[in-house]
C-alpha positions in Angstrom: 52.9 2.3 26.0 53.8 0.8 22.6 51.5 -2.1 21.6 51.8 -4.5 18.6 48.9 -6.4 17.1 48.6 -8.5 13.9 45.9 -7.1 11.6 43.9 -8.2 8.6 43.0 -6.0 5.6 39.6 -5.2 7.2 41.1 -4.0 10.3 40.4 -7.0 12.5 42.8 -8.9 14.6 44.7 -11.6 12.5 44.6 -14.8 14.5 48.0 -15.7 13.1 50.6 -13.8 15.1 53.7 -15.6 13.8 52.3 -15.9 10.3 50.8 -12.4 10.1 51.2 -10.6 6.9 50.6 -7.2 8.4 51.2 -5.7 12.0 50.0 -2.4 13.6 52.2 -0.7 16.0 50.3 1.6 18.3 51.2 4.0 21.0 48.6 4.3 23.7 48.7 7.2 26.3 46.1 7.6 29.0 43.9 4.9 27.4 43.8 6.5 24.0 45.6 5.4 20.8 47.8 8.3 19.9 49.7 6.7 17.0 48.8 3.8 14.7 51.3 2.6 12.1 50.6 -0.4 9.9 53.6 -2.4 8.6 53.7 -5.2 6.0 56.0 -7.7 7.7 55.4 -10.7 5.4 55.8 -13.2 8.2 53.1 -15.3 6.4 55.7 -16.0 3.8 58.8 -15.8 5.8 57.6 -18.2 8.6 58.8 -21.3 6.8 62.0 -20.0 5.4 64.6 -21.4 7.7 64.3 -22.6 11.4 61.8 -21.5 13.9 64.7 -19.9 15.8 65.5 -17.8 12.8 61.9 -16.7 12.5 61.7 -15.9 16.2 64.8 -13.7 15.8 63.2 -11.9 12.9 60.1 -11.1 15.0 62.2 -10.2 18.1 64.3 -7.7 16.0 61.1 -6.2 14.7 59.6 -5.7 18.2 62.9 -4.2 19.5 63.2 -1.8 16.5 59.7 -0.7 17.1 60.1 -0.3 20.9 57.2 -2.6 21.6 56.2 -3.2 25.2 53.1 -5.4 24.8 52.0 -7.8 22.1 48.2 -8.3 21.7 47.3 -11.5 19.7 44.6 -14.2 19.5 47.1 -16.9 19.9 50.9 -17.5 19.8 52.8 -20.8 20.0 54.8 -21.9 23.1 58.2 -21.0 21.6 57.0 -17.5 20.9 55.7 -17.2 24.4 59.1 -18.1 25.8 60.8 -15.5 23.5 58.4 -12.7 24.6 58.9 -13.6 28.2 62.7 -13.5 27.6 62.3 -10.1 26.1 60.2 -9.0 29.2 57.3 -8.0 27.0 53.8 -8.1 27.9 51.4 -10.6 26.2 47.6 -10.3 25.9 46.0 -13.3 24.3 42.5 -14.0 23.1 42.2 -10.9 21.1 39.6 -10.9 18.3 37.5 -8.5 16.3 38.4 -4.8 15.8 42.2 -4.5 16.2 42.0 -0.9 17.5 39.5 -1.9 20.2 41.8 -4.8 21.2 44.7 -2.5 21.6 42.6 0.1 23.4 41.5 -2.6 25.8 45.0 -3.2 27.0 45.2 0.3 28.2 41.9 0.2 30.2 
């Protein structure tokens, strides 16, 4: 399973999914994280450039390119929820604390 989570510099879950500066893309197999890649996406700066539809398209493109199956986040807006549902991606909300632990919890 490929899971995506917004992260802060200290390795904790960034509470701002759509405005995250950095994202981790993890592969989880048999409950263990087997790959952890961190990507500077710059959504914190890009969020307000153009319409929300344009930003959602940017996020969707990233998720598709990475092969993401599930998003782990603290909170996402209603529009983003609809977009993720349309993409048939899993969404786990309420994540906080250590980002790796939040991703591992999805697989348990």
